C-alpha positions as CSV (number, residue, x, y, z in Angstrom):
1,M,0.0,0.0,0.0
2,N,1.2,3.5,-0.7
3,G,1.2,6.2,2.0
4,T,-2.1,7.7,0.9
5,T,-3.9,4.4,0.9
6,T,-2.4,3.5,4.3
7,W,-3.7,6.6,6.1
8,K,-7.2,6.2,4.4
9,W,-7.5,2.6,5.7
10,T,-6.2,3.6,9.1
11,F,-8.7,6.4,9.4
12,L,-11.6,4.2,8.1
13,L,-10.7,1.4,10.6
14,Q,-10.3,3.8,13.6
15,S,-13.6,5.6,12.7
16,T,-15.5,2.4,12.3
17,W,-14.2,1.0,15.6
18,A,-15.1,4.2,17.4
19,L,-18.6,4.3,16.0
20,W,-19.2,0.6,16.7
21,W,-17.9,0.6,20.3
22,G,-19.0,4.2,21.2
23,A,-15.5,5.3,22.2
24,A,-13.7,8.4,21.0
25,A,-11.3,7.8,18.2
26,E,-7.7,8.8,18.7
27,A,-6.5,11.9,16.9
28,V,-4.9,11.1,13.5
29,T,-1.9,13.4,12.7
30,P,-1.0,13.4,9.1
31,S,2.6,13.6,8.1
32,N,4.5,14.4,4.9
33,V,1.7,16.8,3.9
34,T,2.2,19.9,1.6
35,K,-0.2,22.8,1.3
36,V,-0.8,23.5,-2.4
37,A,-3.6,26.1,-2.5
38,R,-6.2,28.0,-0.4
39,V,-9.7,26.5,-1.0
40,T,-12.0,29.1,0.5
41,G,-11.7,32.7,1.8
42,A,-9.4,35.6,1.3
43,T,-5.6,35.2,1.3
44,P,-4.2,36.3,4.7
45,S,-1.4,38.9,4.7
46,G,1.9,37.3,4.0
47,E,0.5,34.0,2.7
48,A,2.1,32.9,-0.6
49,L,-0.3,30.0,-1.4
50,P,-2.3,30.3,-4.6
51,N,-6.0,31.2,-4.1
52,P,-7.6,30.3,-7.5
53,N,-11.2,30.1,-6.2
54,Q,-11.5,33.6,-4.7
55,T,-14.6,32.5,-2.9
56,H,-14.7,35.6,-0.7
57,T,-15.3,37.9,-3.6
58,G,-17.1,35.6,-6.1
59,Y,-19.5,33.9,-3.7
60,D,-19.2,35.7,-0.3
61,V,-17.8,32.5,1.2
62,Y,-15.1,33.3,3.8
63,G,-14.5,29.8,5.1
64,T,-15.8,26.4,6.2
65,D,-15.1,24.1,9.1
66,L,-16.1,20.7,7.8
67,C,-14.5,19.0,4.9
68,I,-14.8,15.5,3.7
69,V,-12.5,14.3,1.0
70,W,-12.7,11.1,-0.9
71,D,-11.1,9.5,-4.0
72,K,-13.8,8.9,-6.6
73,G,-11.4,7.0,-8.8
74,G,-10.5,7.7,-12.4
75,G,-8.3,10.6,-11.3
76,E,-11.1,12.5,-9.5
77,V,-11.2,13.6,-5.9
78,F,-14.4,14.9,-4.4
79,V,-14.4,17.5,-1.6
80,L,-17.6,18.2,0.4
81,F,-17.9,21.3,2.7
82,G,-20.4,22.2,5.4
83,D,-20.9,24.8,8.0
84,T,-20.0,27.6,5.6
85,F,-20.0,31.3,6.5
86,G,-19.6,34.6,4.7
87,A,-20.9,38.2,4.4
88,G,-24.0,38.7,6.6
89,W,-24.0,35.1,7.8
90,C,-22.5,35.9,11.2
91,E,-21.2,38.9,13.1
92,A,-17.6,37.8,13.0
93,A,-17.4,37.9,9.1
94,P,-14.8,40.3,7.8
95,S,-16.1,43.4,6.0
């Protein structure tokens, strides 16, 4: 198994075990990870990551706090977001 497949199976097994037995899963700390781009929100001052989506200006989306990623196969990766916030969605949103 390659590194990506190994962590996916580890996460799946730990999550399944935790749900089945009702115990809290241990934290999984990824290693050998590289940030490649910002997905949502504005680029913070000093950050050099690309921000191709520009969600803060195009869609009034400043960020999300839930993200589920899975490999669909055939070279496609799906990303599902929830708990999204933006302009007028909460008092803490930047102006």
